[in-house]
C-alpha positions in Angstrom: -50.9 52.6 -2.9 -49.3 49.1 -2.6 -45.5 48.9 -2.7 -44.1 47.5 -5.9 -43.0 43.9 -5.8 -39.3 43.5 -6.0 -38.1 42.0 -9.2 -36.5 38.6 -8.7 -32.7 38.7 -9.0 -31.2 37.1 -12.1 -29.7 33.8 -11.0 -27.2 31.8 -12.8 -28.9 28.5 -13.7 -25.6 26.7 -13.6 -24.6 27.9 -10.1 -25.8 24.7 -8.4 -23.9 22.6 -10.9 -20.7 24.7 -10.3 -21.1 24.4 -6.6 -21.4 20.6 -6.9 -18.3 20.5 -9.2 -16.4 22.8 -6.9 -17.0 20.6 -3.9 -14.2 18.6 -2.2 -12.9 15.6 -4.2 -12.6 12.4 -2.1 -9.1 11.9 -0.9 -9.1 8.3 -2.2 -9.9 9.4 -5.7 -7.0 11.9 -5.6 -4.6 9.3 -4.4 -5.8 6.9 -7.1 -5.3 9.4 -9.8 -1.8 10.1 -8.6 -1.0 6.5 -8.9 -2.2 6.4 -12.5 -0.4 9.6 -13.3 2.9 8.1 -12.0 2.2 5.0 -14.1 1.7 7.1 -17.2 4.8 9.1 -16.5 6.8 5.8 -16.2 5.4 4.5 -19.5 6.2 7.8 -21.3 9.8 7.9 -19.9 10.6 4.3 -20.6 9.0 3.7 -24.0 12.0 5.3 -25.9 14.5 3.1 -24.0 13.0 -0.3 -25.0 15.5 -1.0 -27.8 18.5 0.1 -25.7 17.3 -2.2 -22.9 17.1 -5.1 -25.4 20.6 -4.3 -26.7 21.9 -4.4 -23.1 20.3 -7.8 -22.7 22.2 -9.0 -25.8 25.4 -7.3 -24.9 27.3 -10.3 -23.8 26.1 -12.5 -26.6 25.0 -10.6 -29.8 23.9 -13.9 -31.3 21.5 -14.7 -28.4 18.1 -16.1 -29.4 14.9 -14.3 -28.4 14.4 -16.8 -25.7 17.8 -16.1 -24.2 17.3 -12.4 -24.4 13.9 -12.6 -22.6 15.6 -14.7 -19.9 18.2 -12.0 -19.5 15.5 -9.3 -19.4 13.7 -11.2 -16.6 16.9 -11.5 -14.6 17.8 -7.9 -15.1 14.3 -6.8 -14.0 14.1 -9.0 -10.9 17.6 -8.0 -9.8 17.1 -4.2 -10.4 13.8 -4.1 -8.6 15.0 -6.1 -5.7 18.1 -3.9 -5.5 16.1 -0.7 -5.5 13.9 -1.9 -2.7 16.8 -3.1 -0.6 18.7 0.2 -1.1 15.7 2.3 0.1 15.1 -0.1 3.0 18.8 0.1 4.0 18.8 3.9 3.8 15.6 4.1 5.8 17.2 2.0 8.6 20.3 4.1 8.9 20.9 5.8 12.2 19.2 9.2 12.5 16.8 8.6 9.6 13.3 9.3 10.9 10.1 7.6 9.7 9.1 10.7 7.7 12.3 10.6 5.7 11.9 6.8 5.2 8.4 7.3 3.8 9.7 10.0 1.5 12.4 7.7 0.2 9.9 5.0 -0.4 7.6 7.4 -2.2 10.4 8.3 -4.6 11.1 4.6 -5.1 7.5 3.9 -6.3 8.3 5.8 -9.5 11.5 3.9 -10.0 9.8 0.6 -9.6 7.0 1.5 -12.0 9.6 2.6 -14.5 11.5 -0.7 -14.2 8.2 -2.6 -14.6 7.1 -0.6 -17.6 10.5 -1.0 -19.3 10.4 -4.8 -18.7 6.9 -5.3 -20.0 7.4 -3.2 -23.1 10.8 -4.8 -23.8 9.4 -8.3 -23.7 6.6 -7.2 -26.0 9.2 -5.8 -28.4 11.2 -9.1 -28.5 7.9 -10.9 -29.3 7.4 -8.6 -32.2 4.5 -6.8 -30.6 5.0 -3.1 -31.2 2.6 -0.5 -29.9 2.2 3.0 -31.3 -0.8 4.0 -29.2 -0.4 4.8 -25.5 -3.6 3.0 -24.7 -2.1 -0.3 -25.9 1.0 0.3 -23.8 -1.1 1.0 -20.7 -3.0 -2.3 -21.2 0.2 -4.3 -21.6 2.0 -2.8 -18.6 -1.0 -2.9 -16.2 -2.1 -6.3 -17.4 1.4 -7.8 -16.7 1.8 -6.0 -13.3 -1.7 -7.2 -12.2 -0.9 -10.8 -13.0 -3.7 -13.3 -13.2 -6.4 -10.7 -12.4 -5.2 -8.5 -15.2 -5.4 -11.3 -17.7 -8.9 -12.2 -16.6 -10.1 -8.6 -16.9 -8.6 -8.2 -20.4 -10.1 -11.3 -21.8 -13.5 -10.7 -20.2 -13.9 -7.0 -21.3 -12.4 -7.7 -24.8 -14.7 -10.7 -25.1 -11.9 -12.9 -26.3 -10.7 -16.2 -24.9 -7.6 -18.1 -25.3 -4.0 -17.8 -24.1 -1.4 -15.2 -24.8 -3.6 -12.1 -24.7 -0.6 -9.8 -25.3 -0.6 -10.2 -29.1 -4.4 -10.1 -29.4 -4.6 -6.8 -27.6 -2.3 -5.1 -30.1 -3.6 -6.8 -33.3 -7.3 -7.2 -32.8 -8.8 -5.0 -30.0 -10.1 -1.6 -31.1 -8.9 1.5 -29.2 -12.4 2.2 -27.8 -12.5 -1.3 -26.2 -9.0 -0.8 -24.9 -10.1 2.4 -23.1 -12.8 0.4 -21.4 -10.3 -2.3 -20.4 -7.9 0.3 -19.1 -10.6 1.9 -17.0 -11.3 -1.4 -15.3 -7.6 -2.2 -15.0 -6.9 1.2 -13.6 -9.3 0.6 -10.7 -7.7 -2.8 -9.9 -4.2 -1.2 -10.3 -5.0 1.5 -7.8 -6.4 -1.0 -5.3 -3.9 -3.8 -5.6 -0.7 -2.0 -6.4 -1.5 0.7 -3.8 -2.1 -1.9 -1.1 1.0 -3.8 -1.9 3.1 -0.7 -2.0 1.6 0.5 1.3 2.7 -2.6 3.1 6.2 -2.5 1.5 6.6 1.2 2.3 5.8 0.7 6.0 8.1 -2.4 6.1 11.0 -0.4 4.7 10.8 1.9 7.7 11.6 -0.9 10.1 14.8 -0.4 12.1 18.1 -2.3 12.3 18.4 -3.3 8.7 15.0 -5.2 8.6 13.8 -2.6 6.2 16.4 -3.6 3.6 15.3 -7.3 3.8 11.6 -6.4 3.5 12.1 -4.0 0.7 14.4 -6.2 -1.4 12.4 -9.4 -0.8 9.0 -7.8 -1.4 10.2 -6.1 -4.6 11.7 -9.4 -5.8 8.4 -11.1 -5.2 6.5 -8.5 -7.2 9.0 -8.8 -10.0 8.6 -12.6 -10.1 4.8 -12.2 -10.4 5.2 -9.8 -13.3 7.7 -12.2 -15.0 5.1 -15.1 -14.8 2.4 -12.8 -16.0 4.5 -11.8 -19.0 5.0 -15.4 -20.0 1.3 -16.0 -19.9 0.6 -12.8 -21.8 2.9 -13.6 -24.7 3.5 -17.3 -24.7 6.7 -19.0 -26.0 9.4 -16.6 -27.5 9.7 -16.6 -31.2 12.4 -19.1 -32.5 14.4 -16.4 -34.3 14.5 -12.7 -34.8 12.3 -11.2 -37.4 
């Protein structure tokens, strides 16, 4: 009598899919997501502080015009970002500080620089009367300004809108679904360009004998100046008076 055939074992039809999902995630993708997570954290932390930042820019002259306040915001931003970079670079160059500690200090400074940049971009938008309730719109404004010319080009291309001063158009006319597409593209550029710039700056800050302070402060000041120019392109001339 022939032996009975073994019944096939019940297999989970989703097992292969799970195995594929459980596979290792590329390290570059993990690093990229961390950069975007830090950016989101910076935007979340700084959004409630926008009006306080504007009040600080008006502190010496409560009657200052929007144009004067924006100039103060620009000066405050460039000075703060340059100072942060120089402080980290100087600490990294102190005797007895190893490269590992220097890199750790610089990693912490990345969040600080993103917070300063987010606060600056959102403050300028507020002075222009551009108020954003949705986080997607805040992401577009912050990344677009930090990416400079390439950010502006991406926004106008994906949104299929032409003309100057995209900052106001993004808030008033672009649907949220389109903004999500824009932010997806901006996010890829942000990871590449911002990550590359920060990589160069971080390594420079670890240089000995005080060189790190010069590199850190100078590089951060250059990045801030680029963001200032991008904000002027994004929003155009300041309003003549307060609303």
